[in-house]
C-alpha positions, 0 to 999 in steps of 0.5 A: 488066866482064862486058858491063856498059855504062859511060860510057867503055871502054878496050880494051887490044889488048896484042899487038905482035909481028913475026909479027902474031899477035893470039891471043885478040884474034881472037875477034870476039864478045868484041871486038864485046861490048867495043866496044859497051859504051861509052855515050860513049867507046871508047878502043882502045890497041894496035899497029895493024900487029899488029891489022890482021893479022886481018880483023875487027880490020882492019875495026874499025881502019878504021872508027875511023880513018874515024869517030873521033879516031885518034892515033898514038904518033908524034904523042907522040914516039918516046920515049913510043912506045918507053917511053924506049928510043930517042933522041927523033929516032927514029920508031917502026917502022910508025907511021902519020902523024898524021891531024890536027895536034894543037894545044895549048890556046893554039893551039886557042883562038887558032884558034877565037877568030880564027874567031869574031871573023871571024864577029862582024865580018861583020854579014851572017852570022846564024849560024856552024856550027863544023866537024864535024871538031873533036875533043872537045878543040877542042869544049871550047875552043869551048864555053869561048870561047862 
């Protein structure tokens, strides 16, 4: 890696403990270099409860929550969050509620198709802007429908 730019960067914040100790992840300069090297995409994977114990990382996490598509392990089910160690009904401790409902491809397509059909049925509308809140998956579906 050594600071080179790449199309996508995946950063694994592997620290997860009850003491909320992040170790070397608290080196702000290294994290700043890492998160600024993705040209199109930066993916952070980590325990938000542990990471938020450090002021710099807590600010970074808040920024991603406000400006990016953030997903919680709880959205994928307890089995995925725990490596299969818990019953499927168990919720991961400290899991954040999903910021946005995750749709399947067919659900996203049906939702967008209905929106576009409504636009096409109204002859008074000359243009239609899709909401900026669409995530990359929903944008892909919209492009496919167009």
